[in-house]
Every structure is written in structure tokens, then in C-alpha cells.
N, C-alpha and C positions, 0 to 999 in steps of 0.2 A: 756754608760760609760763602765768601765772595771770591775775589780774584786771587791769583797766586800771591800777589803782594800782601793782601789782607791776611792770608793764611800764614805767611812767613812772619809778619809783624805780630800776629796773635801768638804764635809760638814763642817769639822772643819775649813778649810781655809775660807770658805764662812762666817761662824759664826764670825770669828775673824775680817774679813774685815767689815762686817756690824756693829759689836760692835764698832770698831774704828770710823766709819763714824757717828754713831748715838749718842754714849755716851762718847767717850774719847776726850775731848777737849784739852788734853795735848799730844796727840799721836805724833805730830811732834817733840816735845821736847824729848819725851821718845825714839823714834827711833833714833834721833840724838845722844843722850847720849849712847844708847846701841851700836850703830855702832862705836862710839869712843872707848867705853870699849872693844869691840871685837877687834878692830885694835890694841890696846895697849896690851891686855892680850895675844894675839897670836903673837905679834910682826910681824904683816902682812907686808910683803915686796913687793916692786914693782915686777910685773911679776907673782905673785902667783895666783893660781886658787881657787876661792871661789864658794860655792854652797849655795843658799838659797832654802830650800825645802818648798813648800807651800807659794810662794811669794805673792799670792793674787794679789792685785792691784799694786805691785811693790814699795810701799812706803819705806819699809826698804831697798830694793835693791838699790834704788836711793840714799838714805842716806849713805849706805855703799860705794857706788861709790864715793860720795863726801868725805867721811872720809879717803878713800884710794887714794885720789887725782886722781881718774880714771886711776890708774896705775896697777890695777889688773883685770884679766878677771873674771867677775862675771856671773855665770849662775843662772838665775831666773827660778826655777822650779815651774810651776803652775799646779794644779790639774784640774782646770776648764778652759775650752777654752773661756768662756765668759769674762775672764780678759785679753785675749791676746791683743786686740786692745789698751786697757787702759795702759797695761804694756809697750807695744811697744812705745806708745806716750810718756809716762813718762821717759823711759830709752833711748830714741833715741840718746841722746848726750853722752851716757856712753859706756864703753867697756863691754857690756853685751850680753849674749845670752839668749834667752827665749826658754824654752822647756816645752811642755805639758807633764806632767808626767803620761802618759797613754799609755801602762800599766806600773804601778810602781811595782817593781823597774827595770823591764826588759829594759826600755828605757835608763837607766843609766848604763847598764851592760858594764863592762870593763873600766869605767871611774873612776878616783880618783881625789880628790881635797885636797888642803892644809888645807882648813877650810870648815866646813859645819855648817850651822845654820838653826834652824827652831823654830817657835813660836807656842805654844798652839795647837799642832797636836795630842798629845797622848791621847788615851782612855784606860781605865783600861784593856779592853779585848784584846788589840792588841799592847800594848806598847813594849813588848819584841820583837815582830816581827819587828817593825819599828826600834828599836835601833840596832838590829842585822844587818838590811839592811844598816843603816847609817854607822855603823862601817866599813863595807866593802867598803864604798865610800871614806874613809879618807886615805890619804897617810901616811906611817910610819912617825911619828914625827908631823903629822898634828893635827888640833884641831877641837873640836866639841862644839858648844854653843847651848844649849837647853833652851829655855825660856818657862816656864809653869806657869799658874795661881795658881796652888796648890803647886808645888815644888819650885817655884822661878826660879833662874838661876842655871843651872848645867853646869860646864865647864869640858871638858875632853881633855886630850892630849894623842894621840895614840902613843904608843911606840912599834916599831917593827911590 
């Protein structure tokens, strides 16, 4: 794997996917609701570019594709290559790109998105670093949706 940050984020991504599979019997409903909320909060329009960081098995990415009527280009950024086949299969009918985020954030250098979303990836000892990276990936006027088990849902709109 890559840097210490890559390893930490891959572990968080893996923990979330395993939790959803083992314990969260309502995950399908939850991701459908959150994708709909994201679409409406940010007024996502056809043709916009969206990024999910730590997409894991692609469950939310697929649901976001459905919520946007497959009219947006969605990049599913995964930290672990082990999800690549599962994500490719799940997203094959959608306007998506799958990218292994290793090394992170270098692999995304020079790219910007209208909206960025990630779930449960922040740890207390590297949250500032990740938020700084994410801010650089958002186009002016773009949005950022951050879902966290402790802080809940944080929504940011980037100005300038």
C-alpha cells in the first residue's frame, strides 16, 4: 500500500463496508435516502462531476447514480484494490469511473468536482489533513457532504 494516510483510510473504508454487510439491515434504505438528500441539497444537475472518496463496494455510488438518473459523471474512489471487481460489476450500467486512490491524494491531483462525498473516514489524528485535501478537490461553488458516525452529517458549500 502507500502512505500512512492511505493505510488509515483503507482501514476505515473496510470497516464501514464490513459493518454495513454484517450489522446494518437498513443500509439500502439509508444510502437511498442520503443520495436523494445529496442530490436535492446541492441541486445536482445533469453533466456535473461527482466524487465519492472511499466508495468501498460501490453501494452508495450506485444509489447516487440512480438518484441523478445516470446523468452525472461519478468517480468512485476506492482505497482498497480488493473492491475493484465488485465495484466494477455493481456500477457497469452507470456513468462512473473507478479509481484506486493510491497514492492519495496525488492520484487526484489537478482534478476538481462539483460535489464530493465521503462516509466515516475521519480519524481524530488526521481529520484536518483529509479535510484540507478534500477542499482542494471541490470546484468553486461546489459542495461537500461528509457523513460521520459521531458528528452526523456535515454539509459545506465552497465559495470562491
